[in-house]
C-alpha positions as CSV (number, residue, x, y, z in Angstrom):
1,M,106.7,-20.7,60.1
2,L,105.6,-24.6,59.5
3,T,102.1,-25.4,58.3
4,P,100.7,-27.8,61.3
5,T,99.7,-31.5,59.6
6,D,98.0,-32.3,61.9
7,P,94.0,-31.2,61.7
8,H,93.2,-30.1,65.1
9,A,96.8,-28.4,65.5
10,Y,95.5,-26.7,62.0
11,A,92.3,-25.9,63.0
12,A,93.9,-24.1,66.1
13,A,96.8,-22.6,64.1
14,I,94.8,-20.9,61.3
15,A,91.9,-19.6,63.3
16,P,94.0,-16.5,64.2
17,V,95.3,-15.9,60.4
18,I,91.3,-15.8,59.1
19,D,90.1,-13.6,61.8
20,A,93.0,-11.2,61.5
21,V,93.3,-10.8,57.9
22,H,89.0,-10.2,58.3
23,V,89.7,-7.3,60.3
24,N,92.6,-5.6,58.9
25,L,90.4,-5.3,55.9
26,H,87.7,-4.2,57.4
27,A,89.6,-1.4,59.5
28,A,91.4,-0.4,56.2
29,T,88.0,0.4,54.6
30,R,88.7,3.4,57.6
31,R,85.3,3.0,58.4
32,P,85.6,0.1,61.6
33,G,81.7,-0.3,63.1
34,A,79.7,3.0,61.0
35,L,76.8,0.2,59.6
36,G,76.8,-1.1,63.2
37,L,74.9,-4.4,62.7
38,L,74.2,-4.3,58.7
39,N,77.9,-4.2,58.6
40,D,77.7,-8.0,60.5
41,L,74.8,-9.0,58.5
42,R,75.5,-7.8,55.1
43,F,76.8,-10.8,53.4
44,T,73.4,-12.5,54.7
45,L,70.6,-10.2,54.9
46,P,70.6,-10.0,50.3
47,L,70.3,-13.7,50.5
48,R,67.0,-14.5,53.5
49,T,65.3,-12.8,56.1
50,L,66.3,-13.4,60.1
51,T,64.2,-13.8,63.3
52,R,65.4,-12.0,66.6
53,R,66.0,-16.3,67.1
54,D,68.5,-16.3,64.3
55,L,70.2,-13.4,65.6
56,A,70.0,-15.1,69.1
57,A,71.9,-18.3,67.7
58,V,74.9,-15.7,65.9
59,H,74.8,-13.7,69.1
60,R,74.7,-16.3,71.4
61,Y,76.8,-14.6,74.5
62,G,74.3,-11.9,74.4
63,D,75.2,-9.0,72.5
64,D,72.5,-6.7,72.5
65,R,71.3,-5.9,69.1
66,E,68.1,-4.4,69.3
67,E,68.8,-0.5,69.6
68,S,70.8,-0.9,65.8
69,I,67.8,-2.8,64.9
70,R,65.8,0.5,65.2
71,E,68.1,2.8,64.0
72,H,68.4,0.6,61.1
73,V,64.8,0.6,60.8
74,R,64.6,4.4,61.5
75,R,67.1,5.1,58.4
76,G,64.6,2.6,56.5
77,E,66.9,0.0,55.6
78,L,65.1,-2.9,57.0
79,A,62.0,-3.6,57.8
80,D,60.9,-5.5,60.9
81,D,57.9,-8.0,60.1
82,D,56.6,-8.8,63.2
83,G,60.0,-9.8,64.5
84,T,61.2,-10.5,61.1
85,L,64.1,-8.7,60.0
86,R,64.5,-8.3,56.1
87,L,66.1,-5.8,54.4
88,T,65.2,-2.9,52.2
89,E,66.3,-1.5,48.9
90,R,67.9,1.2,50.5
91,G,69.8,-0.8,52.7
92,L,70.8,-3.4,49.7
93,D,72.1,-0.8,47.9
94,L,73.9,0.5,51.1
95,V,75.7,-3.2,51.1
96,H,75.8,-2.9,47.2
97,R,78.2,0.0,48.1
98,L,79.9,-1.2,51.2
99,Y,80.9,-4.3,48.8
100,E,82.1,-1.8,46.5
101,T,84.5,-0.7,48.7
102,H,86.0,-3.5,50.4
103,A,86.2,-4.9,47.0
104,A,88.2,-1.8,46.4
105,V,90.3,-2.4,49.7
106,A,91.1,-6.0,48.9
107,G,92.2,-5.1,45.5
108,R,94.9,-2.8,46.0
109,I,96.5,-4.5,49.3
110,W,96.1,-8.1,48.6
111,R,96.5,-7.1,44.7
112,D,100.5,-8.9,44.8
113,H,99.1,-12.1,46.0
114,D,97.1,-15.5,44.7
115,V,93.5,-13.7,46.4
116,E,91.6,-15.7,43.1
117,T,93.2,-19.7,44.5
118,L,92.8,-18.6,48.7
119,A,89.2,-17.4,47.8
120,A,88.6,-20.7,45.9
121,L,89.7,-22.8,48.7
122,A,87.6,-21.0,51.2
123,G,85.0,-21.2,50.0
124,R,85.3,-25.4,49.0
125,V,86.5,-25.3,53.0
126,L,82.9,-23.3,53.7
127,G,81.0,-25.9,51.7
128,K,82.2,-28.6,53.5
129,A,81.4,-27.1,56.8
130,M,78.0,-26.2,55.5
131,A,77.5,-29.9,54.9
132,E,76.3,-30.1,58.8
133,P,76.2,-26.2,59.7
134,G,75.7,-25.4,63.7
135,D,73.2,-22.4,64.8
136,A,75.1,-19.2,63.5
137,L,76.5,-20.9,60.5
138,A,72.8,-21.8,59.6
139,V,72.2,-18.3,59.1
140,M,75.5,-16.8,57.9
141,A,76.1,-18.8,55.4
142,P,76.1,-19.2,52.8
143,P,77.4,-16.1,51.9
144,Y,75.4,-13.2,49.5
145,E,78.0,-13.0,46.2
146,P,76.9,-11.2,43.6
147,E,77.6,-11.9,39.7
148,G,80.6,-10.9,38.9
149,A,82.3,-10.4,43.0
150,P,86.2,-10.4,42.3
151,A,88.0,-12.6,44.0
152,G,89.3,-10.0,47.0
153,L,85.6,-9.8,48.2
154,L,84.8,-13.3,48.1
155,L,87.9,-14.4,49.8
156,F,86.8,-11.5,52.3
157,N,83.4,-12.7,53.2
158,R,83.6,-16.5,52.5
159,L,86.4,-16.0,55.9
160,A,84.0,-13.6,57.4
161,A,81.6,-16.6,57.0
162,L,83.7,-19.4,57.8
163,R,84.3,-17.8,61.3
164,Y,80.8,-19.0,62.5
165,A,82.2,-22.6,62.1
166,R,84.6,-22.4,64.8
167,A,82.1,-20.2,66.5
168,D,79.6,-23.4,66.6
169,A,82.5,-25.6,67.4
170,H,83.1,-24.0,70.7
171,A,79.9,-23.8,71.6
172,A,79.4,-27.3,71.0
173,A,82.7,-28.0,73.0
174,W,81.7,-26.0,76.2
175,Q,78.0,-27.1,75.6
176,A,79.1,-30.8,75.9
177,A,81.5,-30.0,78.9
178,G,77.9,-28.7,81.2
179,M,78.9,-25.2,81.1
180,T,76.3,-22.0,79.9
181,A,77.5,-19.5,77.8
182,A,77.9,-17.1,81.0
183,E,79.7,-20.0,82.8
184,V,82.7,-20.1,79.7
185,V,83.0,-16.4,79.0
186,A,84.3,-15.9,83.1
187,L,86.3,-18.8,82.7
188,E,89.5,-19.2,84.0
189,P,92.6,-20.7,82.3
190,G,92.9,-24.0,83.1
191,P,92.7,-28.2,82.8
192,L,88.7,-27.1,82.0
193,R,89.5,-24.2,79.1
194,E,92.2,-26.6,78.2
195,R,89.9,-29.3,77.0
196,I,87.1,-26.8,75.5
197,E,89.7,-26.1,73.3
198,A,90.9,-29.0,72.3
199,G,86.6,-30.3,71.4
200,T,86.5,-26.8,69.4
201,N,89.8,-27.8,67.8
202,R,88.5,-31.3,67.2
203,R,85.2,-30.2,65.7
204,A,86.4,-27.0,63.9
205,A,89.4,-29.9,62.0
206,V,86.2,-31.5,59.9
207,P,85.8,-29.2,57.2
208,Y,89.5,-29.3,56.0
209,E,90.4,-33.0,56.8
210,A,89.2,-33.8,53.2
211,F,92.4,-31.8,51.9
212,S,95.7,-31.9,50.7
213,E,98.2,-30.8,52.5
214,P,99.8,-29.3,49.8
215,E,96.1,-27.1,49.9
216,R,96.2,-26.9,53.2
217,E,99.7,-25.0,53.0
218,T,98.6,-23.1,50.7
219,L,95.7,-22.0,52.2
220,Y,97.6,-21.1,55.5
221,T,100.3,-19.9,54.2
222,G,98.4,-17.5,51.6
223,L,96.0,-16.0,53.8
224,L,99.3,-15.7,56.7
225,A,100.9,-13.4,54.1
226,L,97.5,-11.3,53.8
227,V,97.6,-10.4,58.0
């Protein structure tokens, strides 16, 4: 499969590959959804507190996380200080154990791939995206990277954070079309959806535009090989 050379087409092509790499490693840990919200925020909460407004930006399509928050608070993994969430020592220990699991699985299933190069490229893309972050990426990046973290873990969490750059690009595209979150969720296939997707790809391409074609090809084909 040839790597798209047009940046907009490249952004469209690499997005599902990033999603697949992220989802596949989650599935390989054999604990899908076990930690709920803490799993989703594993690379954010160790670095910074989050407000309900922050979570609303991340879950802009209306995911209700209150039940999960209450459960984590009940178990002593999160503290809720007048609406501001912070990770407790028990919660941080849980994140570190989760990181150990992800690192071990990544080391096993990706052992025959140049994960170091892919992690470095993903980090550069994420850095470019963070130069002008949207609402969700501003909450979710940069990711928590403990000292000595192996390349597989770095790649996994950098890709996880990078997904929010495209989510922001998509939100900006449907907002520019005068739509609400509920309206775009219900939008049927057709010219309007195609225009929104084109606008999404145009915005999502920006972090990749500073890369050379060989770099984009290395990232795309390298990630595709992990799927």
